[in-house]
C-alpha positions as CSV (number, residue, x, y, z in Angstrom):
1,M,0.6,-23.3,-19.9
2,K,0.0,-25.4,-16.8
3,T,1.9,-24.8,-13.5
4,L,1.7,-27.1,-10.4
5,L,2.4,-25.9,-6.9
6,K,2.6,-29.0,-4.8
7,N,2.7,-29.6,-1.0
8,C,1.1,-26.2,-0.4
9,K,-0.1,-24.8,2.9
10,I,-2.7,-22.5,1.3
11,V,-3.6,-19.5,3.4
12,N,-6.7,-17.5,2.8
13,Y,-8.3,-14.8,5.0
14,D,-10.7,-17.3,6.6
15,K,-8.9,-20.6,6.6
16,T,-5.7,-22.6,6.0
17,I,-5.7,-25.9,4.0
18,D,-3.2,-28.3,2.5
19,G,-3.4,-28.9,-1.2
20,N,-1.8,-28.9,-4.6
21,I,-2.6,-25.9,-6.8
22,L,-3.0,-26.4,-10.5
23,I,-2.8,-23.3,-12.6
24,D,-4.1,-23.4,-16.1
25,G,-3.2,-20.3,-18.1
26,E,-4.1,-17.3,-15.9
27,I,-6.6,-19.1,-13.7
28,I,-6.5,-21.3,-10.7
29,A,-8.0,-24.6,-12.0
30,S,-7.8,-26.8,-8.9
31,L,-6.7,-26.9,-5.2
32,S,-6.8,-30.6,-5.0
33,A,-4.7,-31.7,-8.0
34,S,-2.5,-34.8,-7.8
35,A,1.1,-34.1,-6.7
36,D,2.0,-36.1,-9.9
37,E,-0.1,-33.9,-12.2
38,K,1.6,-33.3,-15.5
39,A,2.5,-29.6,-15.8
40,D,4.9,-27.4,-17.7
41,K,6.4,-26.2,-14.5
42,T,6.3,-27.7,-11.0
43,I,7.2,-25.9,-7.8
44,D,7.5,-27.8,-4.5
45,C,6.2,-25.6,-1.7
46,K,6.8,-28.0,1.1
47,G,7.3,-26.1,4.4
48,K,6.2,-22.8,2.8
49,Y,3.0,-20.8,2.9
50,V,1.1,-20.0,-0.3
51,V,-0.9,-16.8,-0.2
52,P,-2.8,-14.6,-2.6
53,G,-0.8,-11.9,-4.4
54,L,-0.5,-8.9,-2.2
55,I,-2.4,-5.7,-3.2
56,D,-0.8,-2.4,-2.3
57,M,-3.5,0.3,-2.4
58,H,-1.0,3.2,-2.0
59,V,2.2,3.7,-4.0
60,H,3.9,6.5,-5.9
61,F,5.5,5.4,-9.2
62,R,6.4,8.9,-10.4
63,D,5.6,8.0,-14.0
64,P,5.0,10.0,-16.1
65,G,7.4,12.9,-15.6
66,L,9.4,12.1,-12.6
67,D,10.8,8.7,-13.7
68,Y,14.3,9.5,-12.6
69,K,12.9,8.5,-9.2
70,E,10.8,5.5,-10.3
71,D,8.9,4.4,-13.3
72,I,6.1,1.9,-13.8
73,I,8.6,-0.8,-14.9
74,S,11.1,-0.4,-12.0
75,G,8.2,0.0,-9.6
76,S,6.6,-3.1,-10.9
77,K,9.8,-5.0,-10.4
78,A,10.0,-3.9,-6.8
79,A,6.4,-4.9,-6.3
80,A,6.9,-8.4,-7.7
81,A,10.0,-8.8,-5.5
82,G,7.9,-8.0,-2.5
83,G,5.1,-10.4,-3.5
84,V,2.8,-7.6,-4.7
85,T,0.8,-8.3,-7.8
86,A,-1.4,-5.2,-8.0
87,V,-0.7,-1.6,-7.0
88,C,-2.6,1.7,-6.9
89,P,-0.3,4.6,-7.9
90,M,-1.3,8.0,-6.6
91,A,-1.9,10.9,-8.9
92,N,1.0,13.2,-8.0
93,T,2.9,12.6,-11.2
94,K,4.1,15.3,-13.5
95,P,1.8,16.1,-15.3
96,V,-0.7,15.1,-12.6
97,N,-2.9,12.1,-13.4
98,D,-6.0,14.3,-13.7
99,N,-7.3,13.1,-17.1
100,S,-8.1,9.9,-18.9
101,T,-5.1,10.1,-21.2
102,I,-2.6,9.7,-18.3
103,T,-4.7,7.1,-16.6
104,K,-4.7,5.0,-19.8
105,Y,-1.0,5.5,-20.2
106,M,-0.3,4.1,-16.8
107,I,-2.5,1.1,-17.2
108,E,-1.2,0.2,-20.6
109,K,2.5,0.5,-19.6
110,G,1.8,-1.8,-16.7
111,K,0.1,-4.3,-19.0
112,D,2.9,-4.2,-21.5
113,F,5.4,-5.1,-18.8
114,G,3.1,-7.7,-17.3
115,V,4.4,-8.4,-13.8
116,C,2.0,-6.2,-11.8
117,D,-1.5,-4.8,-12.4
118,I,-1.7,-1.0,-12.3
119,F,-4.9,0.4,-10.9
120,P,-4.4,4.2,-10.9
121,I,-5.8,6.6,-8.4
122,G,-7.0,9.7,-10.3
123,A,-6.7,13.2,-8.9
124,M,-9.8,14.7,-7.3
125,T,-9.0,18.2,-8.5
126,K,-7.2,19.5,-11.6
127,K,-3.5,19.8,-11.1
128,M,-4.2,18.8,-7.5
129,D,-4.8,22.4,-6.7
130,G,-7.8,21.7,-4.5
131,E,-10.2,23.9,-6.5
132,E,-11.7,22.5,-9.7
133,L,-12.9,18.9,-9.9
134,T,-11.5,16.6,-12.5
135,E,-13.6,14.7,-15.1
136,M,-14.0,11.7,-12.8
137,G,-16.5,9.9,-15.0
138,D,-14.1,10.0,-18.0
139,M,-11.2,8.8,-15.8
140,A,-13.3,6.1,-14.1
141,E,-14.2,4.8,-17.6
142,A,-10.5,4.8,-18.5
143,G,-9.7,2.7,-15.4
144,A,-9.1,5.1,-12.5
145,I,-10.0,2.9,-9.5
146,G,-10.5,5.8,-7.0
147,F,-9.8,9.5,-6.5
148,S,-7.4,11.4,-4.3
149,D,-5.1,14.4,-4.2
150,D,-2.7,12.4,-2.0
151,G,0.4,14.3,-1.3
152,K,-1.8,17.3,-0.7
153,P,-5.0,17.7,1.4
154,V,-8.1,19.1,-0.2
155,C,-8.4,22.0,2.1
156,S,-11.9,23.1,1.1
157,A,-14.6,21.0,2.8
158,E,-17.0,22.1,0.0
159,V,-14.7,20.8,-2.7
160,F,-14.1,17.5,-0.9
161,R,-17.9,17.1,-0.5
162,R,-18.5,17.7,-4.2
163,A,-15.7,15.3,-5.1
164,A,-17.2,12.6,-2.9
165,E,-20.6,13.1,-4.4
166,Y,-19.2,13.0,-7.9
167,A,-17.1,9.9,-7.3
168,S,-20.1,8.0,-5.9
169,Q,-22.0,8.5,-9.2
170,F,-19.4,6.2,-10.8
171,N,-19.4,3.6,-8.1
172,S,-16.1,4.8,-6.9
173,F,-14.6,6.3,-3.7
174,V,-12.3,9.0,-2.5
175,I,-9.1,8.8,-0.5
176,S,-8.3,11.4,2.1
177,H,-4.8,12.7,2.7
178,A,-5.7,14.0,6.1
179,E,-3.5,17.0,6.9
180,D,-4.4,20.4,8.1
181,K,-1.6,22.5,6.6
182,S,-2.3,25.4,8.9
183,L,-1.4,23.2,11.8
184,A,1.4,21.2,10.1
185,G,3.0,24.5,9.0
186,A,6.7,24.0,8.2
187,G,7.0,21.0,10.5
188,V,9.2,18.0,9.5
189,I,8.8,15.5,12.3
190,N,6.3,14.6,15.0
191,D,5.6,17.4,17.6
192,C,7.2,15.7,20.6
193,E,10.3,15.5,22.9
194,T,12.4,14.4,19.9
195,A,11.5,17.7,18.1
196,T,12.6,19.7,21.2
197,V,15.9,17.7,21.5
198,T,16.8,17.9,17.8
199,G,15.5,21.4,17.2
200,L,13.4,20.2,14.2
201,R,10.0,21.7,13.8
202,G,7.1,19.5,14.9
203,I,3.8,18.4,13.2
204,P,1.1,17.9,15.9
205,A,-1.1,14.8,15.8
206,E,-4.1,17.1,15.6
207,S,-3.1,18.2,12.1
208,E,-4.1,14.7,11.0
209,E,-7.0,14.2,13.3
210,V,-8.8,17.5,12.5
211,M,-9.0,16.5,8.8
212,V,-9.9,12.9,9.6
213,A,-12.8,14.2,11.6
214,R,-13.9,16.5,8.8
215,D,-13.7,13.8,6.1
216,I,-15.6,11.3,8.3
217,L,-18.4,13.8,8.5
218,M,-18.2,14.3,4.7
219,S,-18.8,10.6,4.4
220,K,-21.8,11.0,6.8
221,L,-23.1,13.9,4.7
222,T,-22.7,12.3,1.3
223,G,-22.9,8.5,2.0
224,T,-19.8,8.1,-0.1
225,H,-17.0,5.6,0.8
226,V,-14.2,7.7,2.2
227,H,-10.9,5.9,2.7
228,I,-8.4,7.5,5.1
229,C,-4.9,6.9,4.0
230,H,-1.7,6.4,6.0
231,I,-3.1,6.9,9.5
232,S,-0.5,7.5,12.2
233,T,-2.1,8.6,15.5
234,K,-4.1,7.0,18.3
235,G,-6.6,9.8,18.0
236,T,-7.2,9.1,14.3
237,L,-7.9,5.5,15.1
238,E,-10.4,6.5,17.8
239,L,-12.2,8.7,15.3
240,I,-12.3,5.8,12.7
241,R,-13.6,3.5,15.4
242,W,-16.4,5.9,16.1
243,A,-17.3,6.2,12.4
244,K,-17.5,2.5,12.0
245,A,-19.6,2.1,15.1
246,K,-22.0,4.6,13.6
247,G,-22.2,2.5,10.4
248,L,-20.5,5.1,8.2
249,N,-18.8,4.1,5.0
250,V,-15.3,4.8,6.2
251,T,-12.2,2.6,5.9
252,C,-8.5,3.2,6.6
253,E,-5.0,1.9,6.0
254,V,-1.6,1.9,7.8
255,T,2.0,1.6,6.6
256,P,4.6,-0.8,8.1
257,H,6.7,2.2,9.1
258,H,3.9,3.5,11.3
259,F,3.5,0.3,13.2
260,K,7.2,-0.5,13.3
261,L,9.1,2.7,14.0
262,D,8.6,5.6,16.4
263,D,9.8,9.2,16.5
264,T,13.0,8.5,18.4
265,E,14.5,7.3,15.1
266,L,14.8,11.0,14.2
267,L,17.4,11.5,16.9
268,S,19.8,10.3,14.2
269,Y,18.8,13.1,11.8
270,D,18.7,10.4,9.1
271,T,16.5,11.8,6.3
272,N,15.4,8.2,5.4
273,F,13.2,8.4,8.5
274,K,11.5,11.6,7.2
275,M,8.0,11.0,6.0
276,N,4.5,12.5,5.9
277,P,2.7,11.8,8.2
278,P,5.8,11.7,10.4
279,L,6.8,8.8,12.6
280,R,4.8,9.2,15.8
281,G,5.2,8.3,19.5
282,K,5.3,4.8,21.0
283,E,1.7,5.1,22.2
284,D,0.6,5.8,18.6
285,V,2.7,2.8,17.3
286,E,1.0,0.6,19.9
287,A,-2.4,1.9,18.8
288,M,-1.7,1.0,15.2
289,I,-0.7,-2.5,16.2
290,E,-3.9,-2.8,18.3
291,G,-5.9,-1.5,15.4
292,L,-4.5,-4.2,13.1
293,K,-5.1,-6.9,15.8
294,N,-8.8,-6.0,16.4
295,G,-9.8,-5.2,12.8
296,D,-10.3,-1.4,13.1
297,I,-7.6,-1.0,10.4
298,D,-8.7,-2.4,7.0
299,C,-5.4,-2.9,5.2
300,I,-1.7,-2.5,5.2
301,V,-0.1,-0.4,2.4
302,T,3.4,0.9,1.8
303,D,3.0,4.6,0.6
304,H,6.0,3.6,-1.5
305,A,7.6,7.0,-2.1
306,P,10.9,6.8,-4.1
307,H,13.2,9.8,-4.2
308,H,16.6,10.4,-5.8
309,I,19.5,10.2,-3.4
310,D,20.2,13.9,-4.0
311,E,16.7,14.7,-2.7
312,K,17.5,12.9,0.6
313,N,21.2,13.8,1.0
314,V,20.5,17.4,2.1
315,E,19.7,19.2,5.3
316,F,16.8,17.6,7.1
317,D,14.4,20.5,6.6
318,L,15.1,20.4,2.8
319,A,14.9,16.7,2.3
320,M,11.8,15.2,0.6
321,F,9.2,13.3,2.6
322,G,8.8,9.6,2.1
323,I,10.5,6.2,1.9
324,T,10.3,3.2,-0.4
325,G,8.4,0.1,1.0
326,L,7.3,-2.4,-1.6
327,Q,10.1,-4.9,-0.8
328,T,9.7,-4.5,3.0
329,L,5.9,-4.8,3.2
330,L,6.0,-8.6,3.5
331,P,8.8,-9.1,6.1
332,L,7.7,-6.2,8.3
333,S,4.1,-7.4,8.3
334,L,5.1,-11.0,9.0
335,E,6.9,-9.7,12.1
336,L,3.5,-9.1,13.6
337,V,2.6,-12.7,12.8
338,S,5.8,-14.0,14.4
339,K,5.0,-12.0,17.5
340,G,1.5,-13.4,17.7
341,V,-0.2,-10.0,17.1
342,I,-2.0,-11.3,14.0
343,S,-2.4,-14.7,12.3
344,M,-1.3,-15.6,8.8
345,N,-5.0,-15.5,7.9
346,D,-5.1,-11.9,9.2
347,F,-2.0,-11.1,7.2
348,V,-3.9,-12.2,4.0
349,R,-7.0,-10.3,5.1
350,L,-5.0,-7.1,5.5
351,T,-2.7,-7.3,2.5
352,S,-4.9,-9.0,-0.1
353,Y,-8.5,-9.9,0.7
354,N,-9.6,-6.5,2.1
355,P,-7.8,-4.5,-0.6
356,A,-9.5,-6.6,-3.3
357,K,-12.9,-5.9,-1.7
358,L,-12.3,-2.2,-1.3
359,L,-11.2,-2.0,-5.0
360,K,-14.1,-4.2,-6.1
361,K,-11.8,-6.7,-7.7
362,A,-13.7,-10.0,-7.2
363,D,-11.2,-12.0,-9.3
364,R,-8.5,-11.9,-6.7
365,G,-7.7,-11.6,-3.0
366,E,-8.2,-15.4,-2.4
367,I,-6.7,-18.6,-3.6
368,A,-9.8,-20.4,-4.9
369,E,-10.7,-22.2,-8.1
370,G,-11.7,-19.9,-10.9
371,K,-9.8,-16.9,-9.4
372,L,-6.9,-15.2,-11.1
373,A,-3.6,-17.0,-10.5
374,D,-1.9,-14.2,-8.6
375,I,0.0,-16.2,-5.9
376,V,3.0,-15.8,-3.7
377,V,5.1,-18.6,-2.2
378,V,6.3,-17.2,1.2
379,D,9.1,-18.4,3.4
380,T,8.4,-16.9,6.8
381,E,11.7,-18.1,8.2
382,K,14.1,-16.9,5.5
383,E,16.6,-14.4,7.0
384,Y,18.5,-12.1,4.7
385,E,20.1,-8.7,4.4
386,F,18.1,-6.2,2.3
387,T,21.0,-5.1,0.1
388,L,21.3,-2.6,-2.7
389,E,21.6,-5.7,-5.0
390,L,18.2,-7.0,-3.8
391,N,16.6,-3.6,-4.1
392,Q,14.6,-3.4,-7.4
393,S,13.5,0.2,-7.1
394,K,15.4,3.0,-8.8
395,S,15.6,4.7,-5.4
396,T,17.3,3.7,-2.2
397,N,15.5,5.9,0.3
398,S,14.7,3.1,2.8
399,P,16.0,2.9,6.4
400,F,15.9,-0.9,6.0
401,I,18.5,-1.2,3.4
402,G,21.5,-2.8,5.0
403,K,19.3,-4.3,7.7
404,M,18.5,-8.0,8.3
405,L,14.9,-9.0,7.5
406,K,12.9,-12.2,8.1
407,G,10.3,-13.4,5.6
408,A,10.5,-13.3,1.8
409,A,8.5,-14.0,-1.3
410,L,10.3,-17.0,-2.9
411,Y,8.1,-17.0,-5.9
412,T,5.7,-14.3,-7.2
413,I,3.2,-15.6,-9.7
414,K,1.2,-13.1,-11.8
415,N,-1.5,-14.3,-14.2
416,G,-0.1,-17.8,-13.9
417,K,3.5,-16.8,-14.7
418,V,6.4,-16.7,-12.4
419,V,7.5,-13.0,-12.5
420,F,9.9,-13.1,-9.6
421,E,12.1,-15.7,-7.9
422,F,14.2,-14.9,-4.9
423,P,17.9,-15.2,-5.8
424,A,19.7,-18.2,-4.6
């Protein structure tokens, strides 16, 4: 099957060009096809941007075992609706993805549905208990793209070290959930004035920064690529900047909610603003934005964390941490473009090109001849209400539902096939 995207403004991480994209099967065949090229399907992209499919390196799909919150099919639908064509689900399923059988199950279920690639993150330790390492080699062979106990920190520095050394033997990497539980304690929001006003227990920034410092040093010790997930504080960014200046193999990610929202949102006691790490102060938010602008932060992810409404509609202390994010990744990131913080090329670098490099997926991350036809047609000016009807996730724990957003994926193309079209 041939598909023609004509009158395209093609945006890659390093340049923007005009062209007509001819897709032949699953592959981009040409960027300079005639606008009259015969094709089975033609899409006129005049006035729109055409970007590589977004890659979200940090999601929670809850499948297997917790699929009342989200499963691979509903999560993939949400991804496609957000312009995301590949995701990395974390291992905190039930049972935990700590063996090759579960890894294979996740990949195959994604393939069968066919709208989003599933690149599972395997657990570093069995049952994510922080003690005994998993059979990483077996899981890597099955398709695990990296290793993390995300949702829980690996408290033992020795175990983290051995996990990093083990992962590197399989040309893989480890992902750090940086949280010192002894400091975080029973905290539920940022340790700040808002915590004092609301009476909610605080989580100090240092609970993140102490573990970031440790895991940076573990990268120094082992030489292994250590990726710091969902960073949230100015101090963390300063530590990562130091590590990169030293030439250490350390990368990091940030979520839209940590560069969009600050801890004053918690004055409402709305549990949809409860997440881990928590929303931080305005100075931290500004640091995240600056980190995206100057390149200290490698990629934008969602930490898509669906929960059943009953798990959020409880007292704040009892509510689950986390929000959904796959369908708001694009508009919230494009807000930085509209404000002149980053360019459209930077947007592609942060949401597609860099993730593809970190995951060692050379077949994607760019719109180029011979690459996989994972493509998104983006209308940066489209304004719409993010309604329950537009929401494709099983869960609704997002503070942005009912809010006006700007910027949408009009078409998401996966392996050369249109898998999502924004409703008229």
